[in-house]
C-alpha positions as CSV (number, residue, x, y, z in Angstrom):
1,M,0.1,0.2,0.0
2,N,0.9,3.7,-0.7
3,L,-0.2,7.1,-0.6
4,E,-2.1,7.3,-3.4
5,I,-3.9,3.4,-3.3
6,L,-4.5,4.9,0.1
7,R,-6.2,8.2,-1.0
8,E,-8.0,6.4,-3.5
9,Y,-9.5,3.7,-1.7
10,C,-11.0,6.2,1.4
11,A,-12.1,8.7,-1.0
12,G,-14.0,6.1,-2.8
13,K,-16.2,5.3,-0.3
14,K,-19.8,6.9,0.2
15,G,-19.7,10.5,1.6
16,V,-16.3,10.8,1.9
17,T,-14.5,14.0,1.7
18,E,-10.8,14.6,2.2
19,N,-8.9,17.9,3.1
20,F,-6.0,19.8,4.9
21,P,-7.8,21.4,8.0
22,F,-4.8,21.4,10.3
23,D,-1.8,22.0,8.0
24,E,-0.2,21.7,4.7
25,E,0.7,18.2,5.1
26,T,-1.9,16.4,7.2
27,L,-4.9,15.0,4.8
28,V,-7.7,14.0,6.4
29,F,-10.7,11.9,5.4
30,K,-14.3,12.4,6.5
31,V,-17.1,10.9,5.7
32,G,-20.0,13.6,7.0
33,S,-18.8,16.1,9.2
34,K,-16.2,13.5,11.1
35,M,-12.7,12.0,10.8
36,F,-12.5,8.4,10.1
37,A,-8.8,8.4,8.6
38,L,-5.8,10.8,8.6
39,T,-1.9,10.7,7.3
40,N,1.1,12.8,6.6
41,I,1.7,13.2,3.0
42,N,5.5,14.2,3.6
43,S,6.4,12.1,6.6
44,A,9.7,9.6,5.9
45,E,7.8,6.8,7.7
46,F,4.0,6.2,6.0
47,S,1.6,5.7,8.4
48,V,-2.3,6.3,8.7
49,S,-4.4,6.7,11.9
50,L,-7.8,5.6,12.1
51,K,-10.5,4.7,14.5
52,C,-11.2,1.8,15.9
53,D,-13.1,0.0,18.6
54,P,-11.1,0.3,22.2
55,F,-11.1,-3.2,22.8
56,M,-10.0,-4.2,19.4
57,A,-7.4,-1.8,19.4
58,Q,-5.8,-2.9,22.5
59,D,-5.5,-6.3,20.7
60,L,-3.9,-5.2,17.7
61,R,-1.5,-3.7,19.3
62,R,-0.7,-6.1,21.2
63,N,-0.8,-8.2,18.1
64,Y,1.2,-6.1,15.7
65,A,4.3,-3.8,16.0
66,A,3.4,-1.6,13.4
67,I,-0.1,-0.6,15.2
68,K,0.4,2.0,18.3
69,P,-1.9,4.2,20.0
70,G,-2.8,7.2,17.8
71,Y,-0.4,10.1,17.4
72,H,-2.0,13.2,18.5
73,L,-5.4,11.2,19.2
74,N,-7.3,10.1,21.5
75,K,-5.6,6.9,22.2
76,E,-8.2,4.8,23.6
77,H,-10.2,5.5,20.1
78,W,-7.4,5.6,17.5
79,N,-4.5,3.5,16.3
80,T,-1.6,4.8,13.7
81,I,-0.7,2.1,11.7
82,T,3.1,2.2,10.1
83,I,2.6,0.6,6.7
84,D,6.2,-0.9,6.2
85,G,5.1,-4.2,4.3
86,S,4.4,-5.8,8.0
87,I,0.8,-5.5,8.3
88,E,-0.8,-7.1,4.7
89,D,-3.1,-4.7,2.9
90,K,-6.1,-7.0,3.4
91,M,-6.1,-5.9,6.6
92,I,-5.2,-2.2,6.1
93,Y,-8.2,-2.3,4.2
94,F,-10.2,-4.2,6.9
95,L,-9.5,-1.5,9.3
96,I,-10.2,1.5,7.4
97,D,-13.7,-0.1,6.7
98,H,-13.9,-0.7,10.2
99,S,-13.1,2.7,11.3
100,Y,-15.1,4.3,8.4
101,D,-18.4,2.0,9.9
102,L,-17.7,3.4,13.3
103,V,-18.0,7.0,12.7
104,Y,-20.7,6.7,10.3
105,K,-22.7,5.0,12.7
106,G,-22.2,8.1,14.9
107,L,-23.0,10.7,12.4
108,K,-26.5,12.3,13.1
109,K,-29.8,10.9,11.5
110,A,-30.0,13.9,9.2
111,E,-26.3,13.6,8.1
112,K,-26.5,9.6,7.3
113,E,-29.9,10.2,5.4
114,A,-27.9,12.5,3.0
115,I,-24.8,10.1,2.4
116,S,-27.3,7.4,1.8
117,K,-28.9,9.4,-1.4
118,E,-25.8,10.1,-3.0
């Protein structure tokens, strides 16, 4: 996986927008009005931060050295995954989907309805 593949996958999901709300190098993906993924486009170490169920987040951190508590995020609900080849792409796609689903479920009813009409 690389930045372009990550970007295409995230941006291809329903109701997703991408922007740089914090600075000129932190690319953020939102479903509706809420973040579900972010990455630094200029970092020497490619990583992505994703929302995660707290219990699953703990298990992932125990089982994968490349998964750490979310960098500059709520450590209970966010993981930062270093994409260095140690985790299969299918697992990274699963974690992206999991993050998207968690965030989508937390949206207000009106936002969900607007996204479902797209």
